[in-house]
N, C-alpha and C positions, 0 to 999 in steps of 0.2 A: 496678611495672614501667612503667606509663604515664609517670610522671614521668621515669624514666631515658631512655625513648625520646624524650620531648619535649626533655629537656636535650641529648641527643645531636644531635637535629635542629637545635637552636639553637646548637650549638657549645660547650655548657657541659659541664664535667666533672661526673659524677654526685655527687661529694662536696661540691659547692658549691651554694648556693642564692642567691637574689637579695636576701637580707637580711643577708648577712655584711659585715663591715668588717674588713679585716686590714691590718696593717702588716708588711711584709716588710723585708728588709735595708735597702734604700735607696728604697723606694717606699711611699707611703701609697696605699691602694687604695680606689677608689670603685666599689662593686659595684652592678649593676643597670643599667648603661649599656653597651651593646655597640656600639661604633662600627664601622660598615660600611667605614670607610676602611682598616681593618687587614685583612690577608689571613687566610684561615681557618687557614693553617699556614705555618710557617717552618722552614728547615733551619739548624742550628747545630752545628758540630763533628761533622758526619756523622749527626746525629739529626734526626728530624722531630718538630716540636712543634705541637700544635693549640691554637687560641684557646680560652681558658676563659670569656671574656665579661667579664673584669675589666679595668677601665680605671683608671689611677691617674696620679700624678705622682711622678717621681723627686725625692726630697727634696733631693739635693745641687744640682740645677740647675733644677728645676721643669718638666722636659720631660714631656709626656704620654706614657704608655706603656701597652701592652696585655700581659696575662699569657698565656703559652703553656705547655702541659704535654705531656710525652712519655708514651708508654704505660707507661714504668717510673717515673713520678712525678717526673721531673726538671722543673724549671721555669726558664723564661727570660722576659725582658721584651723587647718591641720598641718602641722609641720612635717617635713620629710621623714622624721623619725617617729611619727605617730601621735605626737602630743596634740590635743584639741583644746583650743582656748577661745573664749568669747571675744567678739568684735568690740 
């Protein structure tokens, strides 16, 4: 329970830890770095998404992006220049 509370306070989803490395559709993800320059939440297509703490680079163009997750497990990425795209 304490880990879940700590993760919630840090903006991380409970199913992730700081030792994962994942490759999603078009983003290679670097886990363990949580850039404060990204907002804690974003809205996309009427849903609110919360920052998971994962920062990566989109493979097709190298743009840095942060992962966000909704309460029903949908994921989006927000690039450093503000573009939001679906996982």
